[in-house]
C-alpha positions in Angstrom: 27.0 -113.8 -119.3 24.7 -110.4 -120.0 26.5 -107.3 -120.9 27.9 -105.1 -117.7 29.7 -101.8 -118.3 30.4 -99.1 -115.6 30.9 -95.4 -115.8 33.5 -94.5 -113.3 34.0 -90.8 -112.7 36.4 -89.3 -110.1 35.0 -86.3 -108.2 38.2 -84.4 -107.9 37.1 -82.1 -110.2 33.7 -80.9 -112.2 32.6 -83.7 -114.5 33.9 -82.8 -118.1 31.6 -82.6 -121.0 34.1 -85.5 -122.5 33.3 -87.6 -119.6 29.4 -87.3 -120.1 30.1 -88.8 -123.5 31.9 -91.8 -122.4 28.8 -92.0 -119.9 26.4 -91.7 -122.9 28.3 -94.5 -124.7 28.5 -97.1 -122.1 24.8 -96.7 -121.3 23.7 -96.8 -125.1 26.1 -99.9 -125.3 24.2 -101.5 -122.6 20.6 -100.7 -123.5 21.4 -101.5 -127.0 22.3 -105.0 -125.9 19.8 -105.5 -123.1 22.9 -105.3 -120.5 23.3 -103.5 -117.4 25.1 -99.8 -117.0 26.9 -99.5 -113.6 28.0 -96.5 -112.0 31.1 -96.3 -109.6 32.2 -93.3 -107.9 36.1 -93.4 -107.6 36.5 -91.1 -104.8 40.0 -92.5 -103.2 41.6 -89.4 -103.7 40.7 -88.0 -100.5 42.1 -84.5 -100.6 40.5 -83.4 -103.7 37.3 -85.6 -104.0 34.2 -83.6 -102.9 30.5 -83.8 -101.7 29.5 -81.3 -104.1 31.2 -82.9 -107.5 29.9 -86.2 -106.5 26.2 -84.6 -106.2 27.0 -83.0 -109.6 27.8 -86.1 -111.0 24.7 -87.8 -110.4 22.9 -84.4 -111.2 23.9 -84.4 -114.9 23.4 -87.8 -115.5 19.7 -87.6 -114.3 19.3 -84.2 -116.1 20.2 -86.4 -119.3 18.3 -89.0 -118.6 21.3 -91.6 -118.1 20.2 -94.0 -115.6 22.0 -96.5 -114.0 21.3 -100.3 -112.6 21.4 -100.6 -108.8 23.4 -98.6 -106.3 26.3 -96.6 -107.3 29.3 -98.2 -105.8 31.7 -95.9 -103.8 35.1 -96.9 -104.3 36.7 -95.7 -101.1 34.3 -97.8 -99.4 35.9 -100.9 -100.9 39.6 -100.0 -100.0 40.2 -103.0 -97.5 39.2 -105.8 -100.7 41.8 -103.6 -102.5 44.5 -104.4 -99.9 43.5 -107.9 -99.6 44.2 -108.7 -103.2 47.7 -106.7 -102.8 48.7 -108.9 -99.9 47.2 -111.9 -101.7 49.2 -111.7 -104.7 52.4 -111.1 -102.6 51.7 -114.5 -100.9 51.1 -116.1 -104.7 55.0 -114.5 -105.2 53.2 -112.4 -107.8 54.0 -109.3 -106.0 56.9 -108.1 -103.7 57.5 -105.6 -101.0 59.8 -102.6 -102.2 61.7 -101.0 -99.8 63.3 -98.2 -102.6 62.9 -94.8 -101.0 61.3 -91.6 -102.8 64.8 -90.0 -102.7 66.4 -93.4 -104.1 63.7 -93.5 -106.9 64.3 -89.6 -107.6 68.1 -90.2 -108.1 67.4 -93.0 -110.5 65.0 -91.1 -112.8 67.4 -88.2 -113.0 70.2 -90.5 -114.0 67.9 -92.3 -117.0 66.4 -88.9 -117.9 70.1 -87.6 -118.0 71.1 -90.6 -120.2 68.0 -90.0 -122.6 66.6 -92.8 -121.7 62.9 -93.6 -120.5 62.6 -94.3 -116.8 61.0 -97.4 -115.2 61.7 -99.1 -112.1 64.6 -101.5 -112.4 63.5 -104.0 -109.9 66.2 -103.6 -107.0 63.6 -105.3 -104.4 62.2 -107.8 -106.9 64.0 -110.7 -105.3 64.8 -109.8 -101.9 62.5 -111.9 -99.5 60.5 -110.7 -96.5 59.9 -107.4 -94.8 62.5 -104.8 -93.2 62.2 -103.7 -89.7 61.7 -100.1 -89.7 61.0 -99.4 -93.3 57.4 -99.3 -94.7 57.3 -100.9 -98.0 55.1 -100.4 -100.8 54.0 -103.4 -102.8 54.8 -103.6 -106.5 53.6 -106.3 -109.1 56.0 -108.6 -110.9 55.2 -107.6 -114.0 56.0 -110.5 -116.8 58.2 -109.0 -119.0 58.5 -112.0 -121.6 56.8 -111.7 -125.1 53.8 -109.2 -126.3 50.6 -107.9 -124.9 47.7 -107.5 -127.2 44.5 -105.7 -126.8 41.7 -106.3 -129.2 40.0 -102.8 -128.8 36.5 -102.6 -130.1 37.5 -98.8 -131.6 41.3 -99.2 -132.1 41.7 -102.4 -133.4 44.5 -104.8 -132.5 47.0 -102.9 -130.6 50.2 -104.4 -128.9 53.4 -103.3 -127.1 56.2 -105.6 -126.2 56.1 -106.7 -122.2 59.8 -105.3 -121.7 58.1 -101.4 -122.0 56.2 -102.2 -118.6 57.4 -102.0 -115.2 56.6 -103.2 -111.8 54.1 -100.9 -110.9 53.0 -100.2 -107.6 49.9 -101.7 -106.3 49.9 -100.4 -102.8 51.8 -97.3 -101.4 53.6 -97.0 -98.2 50.8 -95.5 -96.7 48.7 -98.7 -97.2 46.5 -96.9 -99.7 45.9 -99.0 -102.8 46.8 -97.1 -106.2 44.5 -96.1 -109.3 45.6 -99.1 -111.3 45.1 -102.2 -108.8 41.5 -100.5 -107.2 40.2 -100.2 -111.0 40.8 -103.9 -112.0 39.7 -105.3 -108.5 36.7 -103.1 -108.7 35.9 -104.2 -112.6 36.3 -107.7 -111.5 33.9 -108.0 -108.5 31.4 -106.0 -110.2 31.4 -108.5 -113.3 31.9 -106.0 -115.7 32.0 -107.5 -119.2 33.5 -104.4 -121.4 35.5 -101.4 -120.1 34.6 -98.3 -122.3 36.8 -94.9 -121.8 38.4 -92.8 -123.1 41.9 -93.5 -125.4 44.3 -92.0 -122.9 43.6 -94.9 -120.8 44.7 -97.1 -123.2 48.4 -97.3 -121.8 46.9 -98.5 -118.6 45.0 -101.1 -120.2 48.4 -103.0 -121.0 49.4 -102.6 -117.2 46.2 -103.8 -115.9 46.1 -106.8 -117.7 49.4 -108.0 -116.2 47.3 -107.7 -112.8 44.5 -109.4 -114.4 46.6 -112.0 -115.3 48.5 -112.3 -111.8 45.2 -112.5 -110.1 44.0 -115.3 -112.5 41.1 -113.2 -114.0 39.5 -113.1 -117.1 39.8 -109.5 -118.4 37.2 -107.5 -120.0 37.0 -106.2 -123.4 38.3 -102.9 -123.7 37.0 -100.0 -126.2 39.0 -96.7 -126.2 37.3 -93.4 -127.3 39.3 -90.9 -129.0 39.3 -87.8 -126.8 37.4 -84.7 -127.8 39.4 -81.4 -128.8 38.5 -77.7 -129.3 38.1 -76.3 -132.7 42.0 -75.2 -132.6 42.8 -79.1 -132.2 44.0 -78.7 -128.4 42.0 -81.0 -126.2 38.7 -79.4 -125.0 39.1 -77.3 -121.8 37.7 -74.2 -120.6 39.5 -71.8 -122.6 37.3 -73.3 -125.5 34.5 -71.5 -123.9 33.2 -74.7 -121.5 34.6 -77.8 -120.2 31.9 -78.9 -117.8 28.7 -80.5 -118.5 27.3 -78.1 -115.6 28.5 -74.8 -118.2 26.6 -76.2 -121.1 23.5 -76.9 -118.9 23.9 -73.1 -117.3 24.6 -71.6 -120.6 20.9 -72.8 -121.7 21.5 -76.1 -123.9 18.5 -78.4 -123.4 19.6 -82.1 -121.9 18.1 -83.6 -125.6 20.6 -81.2 -127.4 23.6 -82.4 -125.4 22.3 -86.4 -125.8 22.4 -85.6 -129.5 25.5 -83.9 -130.1 27.5 -85.9 -127.8 26.1 -89.2 -129.4 27.4 -87.7 -133.1 30.9 -86.6 -131.9 32.5 -89.4 -132.7 29.8 -91.9 -133.7 27.7 -91.9 -137.2 24.3 -93.4 -138.4 24.9 -92.7 -142.2 23.9 -89.1 -142.9 21.5 -88.9 -139.8 22.1 -85.6 -137.7 18.9 -85.3 -135.6 18.5 -88.7 -133.8 16.1 -89.3 -130.7 16.7 -91.3 -127.7 14.9 -94.6 -129.2 16.8 -94.5 -132.3 19.9 -93.9 -130.6 19.4 -97.0 -128.4 18.5 -99.2 -131.5 21.1 -98.0 -133.9 24.0 -97.8 -131.5 27.0 -100.3 -132.0 30.8 -99.8 -131.9 31.2 -100.3 -135.8 30.5 -96.7 -136.1 32.8 -95.4 -133.6 35.7 -93.0 -135.1 39.6 -93.8 -134.5 40.0 -89.9 -134.6 39.7 -87.3 -132.2 36.4 -85.2 -132.6 36.3 -81.4 -132.9 33.8 -79.8 -130.6 31.7 -77.1 -132.8 29.9 -74.3 -130.8 28.2 -73.2 -133.9 26.6 -77.0 -134.5 25.8 -77.3 -131.2 23.9 -73.7 -131.0 21.9 -74.9 -134.0 21.3 -78.1 -132.9 19.8 -76.4 -129.4 17.7 -74.0 -131.7 15.9 -77.1 -133.2 15.4 -78.7 -129.9 13.8 -75.5 -128.8 11.5 -75.3 -131.6 10.3 -79.0 -131.4 9.9 -78.7 -127.6 6.2 -78.3 -126.1 5.5 -74.8 -125.3 4.5 -75.6 -121.3 7.6 -77.9 -120.8 9.8 -74.8 -122.4 8.4 -72.4 -120.4 9.1 -74.9 -117.0 12.7 -75.0 -118.4 13.5 -71.5 -118.6 11.9 -70.1 -115.2 15.0 -70.9 -113.7 16.9 -68.7 -116.0 14.2 -65.7 -115.5 15.9 -65.0 -112.2 12.4 -64.0 -110.6 9.1 -64.8 -109.5 6.5 -64.6 -112.2 2.7 -65.0 -112.0 0.0 -67.1 -113.4 -0.9 -64.2 -115.9 2.8 -63.7 -116.8 3.4 -67.3 -117.4 0.1 -67.5 -119.2 1.6 -64.4 -121.4 4.9 -66.1 -122.2 2.9 -69.1 -123.4 1.0 -67.1 -125.5 3.9 -65.7 -127.1 6.1 -68.8 -127.1 5.6 -70.0 -130.4 7.4 -66.5 -131.9 9.9 -66.4 -129.6 11.2 -69.6 -129.7 11.7 -69.1 -133.5 14.7 -66.9 -132.8 16.3 -68.0 -130.0 19.2 -70.7 -129.7 19.8 -71.2 -125.9 17.5 -71.3 -122.9 19.1 -68.2 -121.5 18.4 -65.9 -124.7 15.0 -67.4 -124.6 14.1 -66.3 -121.1 15.6 -62.8 -121.8 13.2 -62.3 -124.9 10.9 -63.6 -122.7 11.0 -60.9 -120.5 8.9 -59.0 -122.2 5.6 -60.3 -121.1 6.9 -60.1 -117.5 7.8 -56.2 -116.7 8.0 -52.9 -118.7 11.6 -52.1 -119.3 13.4 -50.1 -116.8 15.7 -48.8 -119.8 15.5 -48.1 -123.4 18.8 -49.2 -125.2 20.5 -46.7 -127.6 19.1 -47.8 -131.1 15.4 -46.9 -129.4 16.7 -43.3 -129.2 16.5 -43.2 -133.1 12.7 -43.6 -132.8 12.3 -40.9 -129.8 12.3 -37.6 -132.2 8.9 -35.5 -131.9 7.5 -37.0 -135.2 7.7 -40.6 -133.5 6.3 -39.7 -129.9 3.6 -38.0 -132.0 3.0 -41.0 -134.0 3.1 -43.2 -130.5 0.2 -41.1 -129.1 -2.1 -42.1 -132.1 -0.9 -45.4 -131.6 -2.1 -45.1 -128.0 -5.6 -43.6 -129.1 -5.9 -46.8 -131.5 -5.2 -49.2 -129.1 -7.6 -47.7 -126.7 -10.2 -47.5 -129.3 -9.9 -51.0 -130.7 -12.5 -53.4 -129.4 -11.8 -56.6 -129.3 -7.9 -56.0 -129.3 -6.5 -58.3 -132.3 -3.0 -58.3 -133.9 -4.3 -58.5 -137.0 -6.8 -55.6 -137.0 -4.2 -53.7 -135.0 -1.4 -54.0 -137.4 -3.7 -52.9 -140.4 -4.9 -49.8 -138.3 -1.3 -48.7 -137.7 -0.5 -49.6 -141.5 -3.2 -47.0 -142.2 -1.7 -44.2 -139.8 1.5 -44.8 -141.5 0.3 -44.0 -145.1 -1.7 -41.1 -143.6 1.5 -39.5 -142.2 3.7 -40.9 -145.4 6.0 -42.7 -143.3 7.2 -46.5 -143.5 4.9 -49.0 -141.6 8.5 -50.6 -139.9 9.4 -46.7 -138.7 6.1 -46.6 -136.5 6.6 -50.2 -135.5 10.4 -50.0 -134.5 9.0 -47.0 -132.3 6.1 -48.9 -130.8 9.0 -52.0 -130.5 11.4 -49.8 -128.6 8.3 -48.4 -125.9 7.3 -51.8 -125.5 10.4 -53.8 -125.1 13.2 -51.3 -124.6 14.9 -52.6 -127.3 14.4 -53.2 -131.2 14.6 -56.6 -131.6 11.2 -59.2 -130.4 8.4 -61.1 -131.9 5.9 -59.1 -134.0 4.9 -55.9 -131.9 1.3 -56.1 -132.8 1.5 -59.6 -131.5 2.9 -58.5 -128.3 0.3 -55.8 -128.1 -2.3 -58.4 -128.1 -0.9 -60.6 -125.4 -0.1 -58.0 -123.3 -3.5 -56.3 -123.8 -4.5 -52.7 -123.6 -3.6 -51.2 -120.3 -0.3 -52.6 -120.2 0.4 -51.8 -123.5 -1.0 -47.9 -123.5 1.2 -47.8 -119.8 4.3 -48.9 -121.6 4.2 -46.2 -124.7 3.0 -43.8 -122.5 6.3 -44.1 -120.4 8.3 -44.2 -123.3 6.8 -40.8 -124.5 7.0 -39.0 -121.1 10.9 -40.4 -120.9 12.0 -38.9 -123.8 9.4 -35.7 -124.1 11.0 -34.0 -121.5 14.1 -33.0 -124.2 12.0 -30.9 -125.9 
């Protein structure tokens, strides 16, 4: 039977970056083995599931080019099938109606806790037969308490629990809605899932779900439980570590190839390889090299990896990617100018957001000048800028190297360092003192725009004298 795996997110919240890694590992396992990767939306919690979160799941997977086979399965559309299995188990004597009220169960739980014992349902209704008029029951599984259950986990190895530690879990609630435990097992069986790959926080669920498989007489899939992702402080990765949802990282300016590569290496390795292409990932991925220990999310490593992929990207593709981060419409001429300066811009930036901010020098003149620029607004600096304007105006053609040589001569004649004049020019052109080569910027902006910006700087500060 061909390998079939599934990614089954719940749209009760935004898609967590850890869930994206789970999707990635499932996808790679399927593609490496020539199998199928299926998508199931577990939206049975109608109060908290939203259309927006469902849409976001599709968008993030598409952004990362994690494609799925066939149409997504919508779990809420399968509720009748889930109920059917629960009632069938009752008919087979593998499940039973439980009439214990929530108040009774709460008292039992409180008593157990006071005794220092772990609470589990005591089976009060286990041997009762038939329905009680006027009461709405839940359906509970008749768990097999004899012996042990062992999971031969692809990541964790052999893990065993005594069945006596389990309880008669609820399959169908009193309102007729199936529980997560039942729905997951039924859906995985009906979808012919061969391998369930998920976070290790689900490992305890697996022992209970295996009881449902056994009661139904179904072959259980193989399991692989991946360690969770932690923040630098060793706590479970959350918003307080900077970002937790996949959309957050997209909004912060990380490229999809960066997230793909980083999540791949977060808990899986291939020798000392750090930069791994999509094709190599598919070729190399297996569970022998998935670690058992939790991985720590390192923002510095993520930024450095993103800087690598920014440098590697084709300039036109990179321009298209940063346009939404610019926050304004740009003309064909402005796009052309950004492309001309892109090689220098992308050498300096680690995110698409930073790259977009730097690229704004080719879109509009600065409307403010940051405080460090004022250091280069003295009379002598303004006088030198006037001479730079004259050099630019006289130069034809306006070429970066020639302009640099001319300004260097100007600096020597005035017994001043070249960097002094260059920083004054940079402040005038960009409104800040960090940018690519100021001479390259002038060549790209051309005479009229460069002169206009420098004169604006002069006019802004000369009124003080």
